Structure formats: structure tokens, C-alpha cells
N, C-alpha and C positions, 0 to 999 in steps of 0.2 A: 356733440361736442367732440372736437378736434385737436389733440396738440399738436403744435406745431412748433418741432426743435430750433433753438436759435440757429440764426447765421451763421456759417464756418467763416473763415478771407476767403473772396472768390478767389484768391489765386492759388489757391490751398487745395480748392475744388477740380479749378483748371490742369494742373499737373498732374493730380493724384489719379481722375477719374478719366478725363476729356484726352488723354497719354493714349491709351490702348484703343481708341478712333484713331490716331493718328497714326500711331503705332501698324494697323490692320490695312493702312493704303499700299498701293500697288509695289513700293518700298520695302516693303518686312512683309509681305501679306504669304510670300510661299515657305518663310522661315519658319511658320507655324503648324501645329501638325493638324492633320485633315480628316474630317470623317468622309469615308468614301465608299465602306460596304457595311458586309455584319458586321457589328459590333463584339458579337461572341462575349459577352460577361460572363465571369467568374467572380463570385462573391466567396466572402467578403471583402475582396482587394477594391473590385470597383464600387462599395462605398465609398471608398474614401477620393480625395481628389485625382484629377489627370492634368498636372503639369504638362506646357508645351502644349495643350488648347487655351481660344483665346478668349471664352467666358465659360462658366460653371455653375450651375446655382442646384439647391436643394430645398425644396419647395413643400413643406407642410399647411395644409386647411383643413378646417373641420367643424361641423355643426355638432353642441354640447346642450346640455341642459341638467339643472342643480334639482335634488329633491323636491323642489315646490313646482318645478315645470317649466322655470324661465329659461329664456331659451340664449343661447350666443355661440357666435361663430370664429373663429379662431383662423390667424396667417402667421405664422413664422418662417421666413426666407432667408438664408445666405447664399450670397454671390460670391461667386471667385472671375476674378477678372487676373491676367497674366501680361503684365507693364513695360516688357520688356521679352524678345523674342527667344524662343531658347537657344541657351549657349552663349546669349549675350554676358551672363556674369563671367565670364571667364576671361573677358578685358576690367574688371575690378580691380583697384587696386589690393597689390598683397601688404600687410592685414587688412579686407575689408571693412569698412564699418558698418558694428553690427543694426544700424538703420538700413543698410539696403536692402533690399528684398526686389524679385521677379512676379508678386503676388498682393495684390489688391481683396480684400474684405469688404464686402458693405450687407446691410441687414437689413428688412424691413418685417416688423411685427405690429400686429395691430388684430382690436377686439372690436366685434360689432357685439350692442348689448343691444337685443333683438327687443323685447317686451320694454324697453324704456326708451327705444328709437336714440342710444349713442352709439356713437364711433369714437373709437380710439386709435390711435397709430403713435409708431416713432418709428427711428433711424437710425442706422452708426457706420460708419465706416473706418478702419486703422488700416493701416499696413499688415503685410504678413511678417511682421521682425517683432524683436524683443517678447514675444509673449502677446504682444494684443491680439493677435487674432493668428486663425489656422485650421488649418483640417490633418491631424493627426492620426497616423493608424499604431495600436501597439498588438500587438498578437491579431486576433479577430476582432478587435474593438476598432468602433472608429470615431472621433469627437470632431465633430464642426464649433468653429466658439470664434463669436467677437465679444471680448468686455466680456458679460456679464452673460451672454447669452449664449446657448450652446445648442446642438444636437444631437445626442449619444447612443451609437447604433452597437448595443450590447449583448451577447447574448439572445437573438433573434428578437430582441424590442428595442423599443427608439425610447430614449429620454429626453423631453423639451423644458429650457427654461429659461427663461425672459422675462426681466423687469424694467420698466419706467417708469415714465412720473405717476400716472393714472392708471394701471395695470401692472400685474404681474402671472406667470404664468407657470405652472410647476405638471408636466402632461406625464404620465407612462402609455406608450401609444402599443398596442400588441399587434401582432398581424392575424388577422381571421382568413386570409386567404394568402397563397405564393402571391412572389411580384410577379409583375408584366412587362416585355420588352415589347416597345411599340415598332411598329415596322417591320422591318426584314430584320429580325435575331436582332431587333434596337436600332436600327439603321432608319432614323425616320427623317424622310425627305418634308424638306420645306421651301423649295426652290423647284427649278427644272433641271438645274446643273447636279452631277451627281456629289458635286460636293459639297452645295446647300444643302446640306443635312445638318445634324445631330444625333447622337447616342443617348438613348430615351427610354427609362424603367420607371413602373411605377408600382408605389405598393397601393392597392387601390378600397380595400376596407382594415381601416386599424380601428380595432377597439382602443377607445379611448379615456383615460379617466386620469382623477387627478383636483390641484384645488387652481382657482383662478380668484384672482384679487382684483377686486375695480374700485378704484379710493383709497386701499387700505383694510377693507372691506374682503374675508377671505369667503367660500364656495364650493364647497363641492360638487364635482361636475363630471357628467358622463357619456360618451355620443360616440360618434364616427369620425375617422381624420380620412386624409388620403394625404399622398408624399410622394412628390416626383423629382426625380435625378435626371440631369443632364449639363450634357456638355458637348462644344463643336467649336470652332473656328470660325463658319462662314455666318458675315453680313446678312442678312436679308437682303434678297433680287428688287433693283431697284425701283419694279412696280408695286410693290408692298408698302400702303401705308398704315398699318396694324393689323391685329387679329383680336379673333372674340376664341378665348378657352374655356371648354365646360369640360368638366369634373361632376357624377352626379353617379348618387347611391340608391339603387332602386329597392323598396322593401321585398322582392322575390330571389334575394339573393345576388343579382348581378349589378355589374359596372358598366359607365358609356361614359369615356376621354372623348372628344370633338376638341380638333384646332380648326380655326377656319382662319384665312389668309387674304385681306382685303386691299385689291388693287387696285391702281388710278383710273382704270379703267371702266369700275365699278363690278360688282361682285366677287367671287372668290377663285383666290388660282387653282390653279388643276391638282400641286402638290398639297392641297388640304387635304385633309384626313380624321379617321379617328379607329378609338377599339371599344371595340364590346367586347366585356369580360363579363362571361358562364358561371353558374354554380359550383361548376366546376374545378375555374380558375383557368380554362380553357381560352380562347380569345378569337375573334374575329374582325379580319380587318377592311374597313371601312372606306374608302374611295370618296373622292364628291360629289361624283354623279348618286351614292346611296343616302347621301342626306342631306335635307331640306331644314330651310333652317326661315325661318318669317320674322318679321320684329310686328310688335302688335302695338307695342308704346315707347316713348322716351321719356328723358327724366335730362333736366338743364340743371348742371351745375354752380350754381350760387359763388362758388369757390374761386373756377376758370374758366366759367361759360363752356365748357364743355356739355356737349348734347349727347345722353348717351342709349342704347339701348335699355329699355327697361323691365320688359315683358318679350318672352319669345314663345313662340311656336316648332318645335323641332321634332321632323317626321324622318326614321329612318325603315326606308321602304322594304328592304328587303328583309327587317326583322315584323316587320309591321307592328312597329314603335311611331305612337303619336302623346309627344309630350308639351305638356305647357309650363314653362317658366318663369316666376316672379321671383324678386327682391324681397327678402325680411325686410329690408329696411332700404330705402330711396338711396341715402346717401352713404355711400361705401366708397368713396376715391381717396385716393393716396396720392397725398401731393408731396413731393421728393425732390428737392431743390439741392438739395446736400449730399444725396447719394446718386440715384440713378438718374436724374433728374428729367424723369418720365414720371408725368401725371398720368393714373390708372386708376380704372375701376376694378375692385377686386373684394368679390362678396359675396354671402350667405344668397342661396335660392333656396326655394319650396319647388316641388316637382310634381305632377301631376298630370292623369292623363290615362291611355288604355297599351296591352300591348293584345296582341289577335285578340281585338275586343274585349278583354277584360282590365276592370278596373283598379290603376296603380298607382302608387305614390312614393315621394322620395326627397331625397335631400341633396345639397350640391352646393358647386363653388363658381363661380363665373368667374374672366377677367379680359379686360378690354382696355386695350392702347389706341393713341391714335385717331381718340373723340375732342381730347383738351385741347392737344397740340400736336402739330405735326414729328409722325414717327421717325427718327435719322438715327436712331443709337446705332452705331458701327456700322454707319452708312459712309 
């Protein structure tokens, strides 16, 4: 069962969301900040927003269970996009309207009720004005919010809240490991050009507890979560048709992140890569040559007719890691015409396999874009 929000006026959507794609063309592209080298994060400052970069997101996913052993997956994501180049606000009339803003915020939330085979999602969008949405920092605390949905990073913990018609989450997430910066000090290449990159870090293992409500029925849950924070200006390079992203938490206290950029010629872009996180939180960068990804099965969406991979074999040859990934629920597709206008599959998966001939299990999340419709966000 899924929830489709009511449609918003078409003109409102195009003015507020597609404007960044228009502004990202050759006329304005040079006016936005670019990621061209090591990000050299400073925390807690860099938990907050980075105005001047075109897009940014704070991404939480996790696998939970209740005292009866019932399993759930969750996603809560906040997106920020800049709707005018830096400095353009200097041309605003004085005094400017309180509705004026350079920032637009979007959010997606989803619950996978795995044992009941039910999937629920919701989406929101608001201007970063009049307290409707924003990313605020006060002292060492960071709060990202859109309406009643929020992610608060305070005293080293993460507090997530979101309420939709069919579900509600109220979770506390405590890092079990330090955060990791991907690529070269956070400089994560997404293409051949140096500026085709993002600043990217993750909390790869967050011990999670709290209350989940589905259709008004509350249940206590516990489990593990993953958090990504990424910001960039660069659009995807022209030959990229979509991506497959994996975040896996293995029972030996290691984690694996992989992003595979699919190209129109077939295969994966040379910029595809990953990060393996050791129990000590030390990391090992993985190039596309280290990763072998084989699709073992497919699932066709009854909603979009998109055909998604539904079972994977992932091999990391230098680590002697050989894993089978299976969705815990086939239908975990988000259809988002009122916000990002990108239909994508984002869902909970189970992991089993071997590392150096030793059996291993785990849990994770996979995101897949570009299967239901051509992926042209910010192109």
C-alpha cells in the first residue's frame, strides 16, 4: 500500500523546482560555488547548509525491528536547492518581501513494513522563508526542517521526526563509529572533470531507537541507520543515465558504500567508486576496477513500468568480499512528481555472502535511479 500526495498546481511546481535546472545552464553555471578539491570538513559547522552550491541533501536510511521481531525500513531525506545564483539577492527591492528566498527545500519520507509487505511514502516542498523550511545552526547544533519534519544534530546525536497521514517516526540515532569522508578528504568524483564532484561524508553506523507509528499504532523499534550528507553544483555528465547506490552494514562491524554511475554506452562510468569502512573506522577507497556488480533478477513496477534490478551479486575483489543482496520487499519505489520529479527505488535489503571464505550477513539500503524514466535532473 502506498500513499500518493495530492497534486499541487503545475505552475507552482515548475516555477519553484525546475528553476534551478534552468539557472544551472551556461548563463549562470559559473556563478555557483564548485567542488574542485579536498573538502577539509570542519564539524559541527559542515553538518549545516552550504549556500552557494546548487544542491545539497541530508539522507537517513535504516533497518529496524520491534520487540516481536517484526522488521521495518525507513528513509528520511531533506534536499536543499538554490534557486538563484549567489549575490542575486543584492538586486532585491528594499525592503524585500518576507517570501523572497534563495533556497528551496524538499523532503521525502518512507516506511517499509517488511513483514506486512506494505510500503508508505510522503513528500513535501517549501520555500526557505517565513519559517516554512530551512537549515539552522545555533552554537554546535544543526537543525534541518520542513514543516513538522526535522533532523536535529545535537550533542553528537541525531534526532529525526516526521509525520505523514499513514506513519510517524520519532527516532534517536547515536553514532557507533566516527563519520567518514569519501574520496579525497570528502572530494567525491562523479565524472571525468574535476568539478564533476561533490563534498560527501557519511555516518555509516548509527544505533537507532524510538517510536514508529503506522496508521496510528505505535511500536518501539531498534536497529541501525546510515546518514549521508552531500553538496555540489555539478550536474551529471551527459553520458550518465542514472545510478545505483549501496549502503551496507555487515555483522563484523564493517560497512560498504558503493555508487555506480551507469552510462548510455552501457557499463559504468570510470568515476564510479566506493568506500569500505573497517571496524576501527579507517577507510579503504575502492575504484570501479575493484567492484564487480552482477544483476541476478529484475522487478517491474506496476506503477511506472520501470524495470529495476531486484537481486545483486557484489564482489569486491581486493577484499575477497562476495555478497548477495536481496530486497526485503519488492515494491519500494518512490514516485515524486510534486517534488524532485524523479521516480526511483529506495529500499531495505538483506545481505549474505562471504569474506575471505567466512560466512557473513548484514543489512543495507539500495537506491536506483533512471530505470522508470530518463534521468535528467539538473542536466
